C-alpha positions in Angstrom: 10.6 -7.6 15.0 13.7 -9.5 13.4 14.5 -12.1 15.6 18.1 -13.7 15.3 18.3 -16.0 12.7 17.2 -13.6 10.0 20.0 -11.4 11.9 22.6 -13.8 10.8 20.8 -14.2 7.1 21.5 -10.6 7.3 24.6 -10.8 5.6 23.4 -13.9 2.5 21.3 -11.6 0.9 21.8 -10.9 -2.4 22.9 -6.8 -3.2 20.0 -5.1 -5.6 20.0 -1.8 -6.0 16.5 -0.1 -4.8 14.7 2.8 -6.1 12.6 4.3 -2.8 10.8 7.4 -1.7 11.5 8.8 2.3 8.4 9.9 3.8 8.5 12.7 5.7 9.3 11.0 8.8 12.0 9.3 7.0 11.2 5.5 6.6 12.1 4.4 3.2 9.1 2.9 1.0 11.0 0.8 -2.0 9.5 1.3 -5.3 10.9 -0.9 -7.4 14.3 -2.9 -7.4 16.6 -3.6 -10.3 18.7 -6.8 -9.9 22.4 -8.6 -12.1 21.1 -12.1 -13.1 23.0 -14.1 -15.1 24.9 -10.9 -16.1 21.8 -8.9 -16.8 20.3 -6.1 -15.0 16.3 -7.3 -14.0 13.6 -4.5 -13.2 11.3 -5.6 -11.2 8.8 -2.7 -10.9 5.6 -1.4 -8.7 6.6 -3.5 -5.6 3.7 -3.8 -3.3 4.3 -3.2 0.7 2.4 -6.0 2.4 4.4 -5.1 5.8 7.3 -3.4 7.1 9.2 -3.1 10.6 12.3 -1.3 11.8 14.9 -2.9 14.6 17.3 -0.4 16.3 21.1 -2.1 16.2 23.5 -0.3 17.7 23.4 3.0 16.0 21.8 1.6 12.9 18.2 1.1 12.2 17.3 -2.1 9.8 14.4 -2.0 8.1 12.3 -5.1 7.1 9.7 -4.7 4.4 7.3 -7.8 3.2 6.9 -7.8 -0.2 5.3 -9.5 -3.5 6.1 -8.0 -7.2 5.3 -9.7 -10.4 9.0 -11.0 -11.3 9.2 -13.0 -15.0 4.8 -13.4 -15.1 5.2 -15.0 -11.9 3.9 -13.2 -8.1 6.9 -13.6 -6.5 6.8 -12.8 -2.2 10.4 -11.7 -0.8 11.5 -9.7 1.6 13.7 -6.3 1.1 16.2 -5.2 3.8 17.6 -1.5 4.1 20.4 -1.2 7.1 20.6 2.7 7.5 24.2 2.8 8.7 25.3 1.0 5.6 22.4 2.5 3.2 22.6 -0.7 0.9 19.1 -2.8 0.1 19.0 -6.8 0.0 17.2 -8.9 -1.2 15.7 -12.2 0.0 13.3 -14.8 -1.5 
């Protein structure tokens, strides 16, 4: 479950473009992401989902994914959040 500190930090994550698959029951599954880094678009492919949870907030669902992927040749652990009301993704490293 998303705790109070994480809820407050939702606004401080980095905006990212995410290619995702929505399952038949509406669960988003991130497949890859693109992020701006030093005026260049960097793609991160083959995202591995370690865990996922959702939380209802008012009329929206916030999905939080614990992930890992290869980034600049290193295995990196990170969080992705998807806010269903705003339809946006945030990256937390």
